N, C-alpha and C positions, 0 to 999 in steps of 0.2 A: 678580424675581431670586431671592427666597428660595423662591418656588413652583417655579422650574425646578431648583434645587439639590435640592429635596425630591423631585421626580419622578426626578432622576438617581439617588437613592440606591435607588430600586426596581429599576433595571437590575441591581444586583448580586445580587439575588434571582432576577431572571428569567434571568440568563446561566447559573447552575448548573443551573436547571431545564431550560433548553434543551439544556445539555450532557448531561444524563441522558436527555432524550428522543432526542437525536442518537445516544448510545451504544446505546440501546434499538433504534432503527430500523436501524442499521448492523449490530447483532448479528443481527437477524432476516434480513437480506440475506445475512450470512455463514453463518448457519445453513443457510439454503436451499441455498447453493452447496456447503457441506460435505455435506449430505445427498445432493445429486446425485453427489458424488464417491465416497461410500461405497457407495451402492446401485446406481448406474446407469452409473458409468464402465467403459468397455470398452478403449479404447486410443488410440494417437496415430498420425497419419499425416503424413509430410513430403513436400512436392513440392519437389524439389532440381533443380539444375543443376550439373554438374561436367564437367571435361575427361576424366575417366576413371572407370570403374566402381570401386567400393570396397565392402568388406564392413563395413556398418555394424551396430553393436550399440547397445543402450540399457541403461544401468544406472539403477536407480531405488532409492529408499530410503524408509522409512516414519519415519526419524528424521534423522540428519545424516550417517551414514557410508554410503559405497558399498561393496558387498561383491560377490564373484564369484557368490554364490548368488542375487543379485537382478539377473539379466541377461536381456535379451530379445534374440532373433535377429530380423533383419529377414524378414518374411513377404511382402513385395511382390514381384511378378514383374517389374516394370518397372524399368528403370535409373533413371528419374527420380522413382520413388515408393518411399518407406520406410514400411512398415507394422509397427507393434509392438502386439501384443495382450497385455494384462495379465491375470494371474490373478485370479480372484474372491476378493476379500478385503475385509472390512468395516473397512478402515483407509484413510486418506487418504494417497496417494503425496505425500511432502513435496517431494522434489527428483528431477529426472531428468537424466542425462547422456548426450549423444549422442556416441558414439566413431566416429571416421571411418576406422577400419582402420589399416593400417600400410604402405600402398603409398606410397612416396616419389615416385612419378610424379604423384601428386595435387598440384595446384597451388592450386586454390581451389574452394570449394563455396558455391553460393548457394541459401539456402532461399527458395523463392518464395512458399510458404504452409505453414501447419501447421494440421492439423484435430484437434480434440479430440472423440472419439466417445463418445456416451452411447447407451443403449438406445433413446431416442426422439428424439434430436436430435443435432446436432453443432455445435461452435463453430469458426469459421474465423478464423484470424489471418493477415493479410496480411504482406508483407515488412516493413512499418514496424513493426508490432506484434511481429512475431517478433524483430527486433533490439532492440526496447525491452525484451523479456523475456529477453534474453541478458545475464547479469550476471558470468559467469566463464569463462575459457578457459585451457587448458594452455599451456605455453611453446612447444609445437609449432604452436600457431595464433595467429592475430592477427585481431581484429575490426575490419573496415573498415566502420564504421557509415554514412558518407556514401555509400560505394558499395554497402552492404548485402551484403557478401560475407565469407566466412570464409577468410582466407588461410592456407595451409599452409606452415610453416617446415620444409622437408624436410631441412635441413642440422643440425637440432636433435638433440642427443643427451641423454637418450634420446628417441626419436621416439614420441610418444603423442598424437596430435592428437584433442583433444575439446573440447566446449563444454557449459557447464552452464546450465540455464534456471532461471528464478525459480520459487518454489514453485508447485505446480500449483494450489492454492487461491487464490493471488493472481492467476493467469492467468485462472482461470475465473470469478472474481468479476465480476458484471455491473457495470461501472464507472458507468453512468448511474443505476442503481439505488442503488448505494452512496453516490454523490454526492448524489442526491436526499435520501436518508435523513440524510446527514451535515449538509446545508445547510438542509433544510426548517424545522427549529425556529428557526434563526437568521433566516431570511428572513421567517418570520412575526413574529418579535420586532421586526424592523426595520419591517415595514409597519405593525403596529398600535401600536408604541410610539414610533418616530422620525418617521414621515411627517408628523404634525401640527406638531411643533416645526420641522421643515424647511420646510414651507409657510409658517408663520408667521415664518420667518427668525430663529427663536430657537435658533441652532446654537452649541453650547458645544464646547470642545476634547474633552471627554469623548465627546461623540456622534461627532465626527470620528474619534477614535481607536477607538471601538467599531465604526464602520463599516469602517475599515480592517482591523480584526481579523476581521470577518465576511467581507470580500472575500478576505482571505489564507487562509481555511480550506482551499479546494480546491487551493491552490498548494503549493509544497514546505514542509516543515516549518520551514525557517529563516525564511520569511516570517512564519509565525504566531508564532515565537519572537520575532521582531523586534518585531512589533506588541505582543506581550504585554509585552516590556520597555519599550515606549513607555508602555503603560498604567500599569505599575508606577512608572516615573519620574514620570509626571504625578501619580500619587498621593502620592508622597513630596514632590514640590514643593508640592502643595496643602496637605500636613500641615505643612511647614516655613513656608508662607506664613501659615497661620492659627495656627501655634504650638500645634498641637493634635493628638495622635495617640491615637485610639481603637482599641485592639486587640481587647479582649474584648466583642464585640458580636454581634448576631444574624447579620450577614453572615459574620463570622469563624467562628462556630459552623456555619453552613450549608456553607462551603467545607471545613471540617475533617471534617464528616460526609461530604462527597463524597470527600475524601482517603481517609478510613477505608473507604469502600465500594470504591474503586479498589484499595486495598491487600488487602482481603479477597477480592473477587471476581477481581481480576486475577491472583491467585496469583503474585506476583513471586518470582523464584528468587535473589535477591541484593540486598544493601543498595544497590548502585548503580542497581537498577531502581527501588527505593522512592524513592531519592533524586530521581528525576525528578518524583515526585508532589509533592514538598515546595513546589513553586511555587504550588500551589492556596491552602494556608493562608497562605503568605507574602504 
């Protein structure tokens, strides 16, 4: 039993190491995606379906504000195809907004597909992916996600139908590569550290909680937070049970160093952002 508890202590050294490798791998994937957007990105193409023709325009921004100076006209010749060619600029388009004109006869628009064009390839998003990447709409529009249509509220005043998409970097980020980089260190940790105790039926609550934490990583952040709270609660209960609380030790110093690295290299712009990192040393 004492031997198992001793090996359990090593996991708290391996977890932050895995976190650092995970950050490194995902940063590489993100860097590659950003490089494509700054040097090879050309434009966007939408395949649509609507009951009437409309004059579509596309607003884009390199920060957070949409302005009239950063607007593109549709260059597509077909009623069912919208094409927007972007100017060459070594900056990443952060967000873009598809404006659906001002014709009140328009009732609904269905985006069948969206293509992101680069110099040497193109990324295709089907209907489901398109509506997953729609995160904002004006009061003149409604998102019918089950039906995958954009409904037009032509009675609305003022009438300004548009939809805003997720940041372009997030859309073009190769999900399978990002997920592989995110999970790979933790999967290796589980295989090489946990598999022998599991086979020997030497399963501890700590190992179960860590397994839940690893499984929750690709899920929503709420699940990861929940599993982290379970781990923290387990640690507090064990400390109360043993009536012993060791704060200043090698594990604490390691997590504190990771906290400082995130603060320095993450460049937080406010105390509330730094506040999120405090969970590591705690």
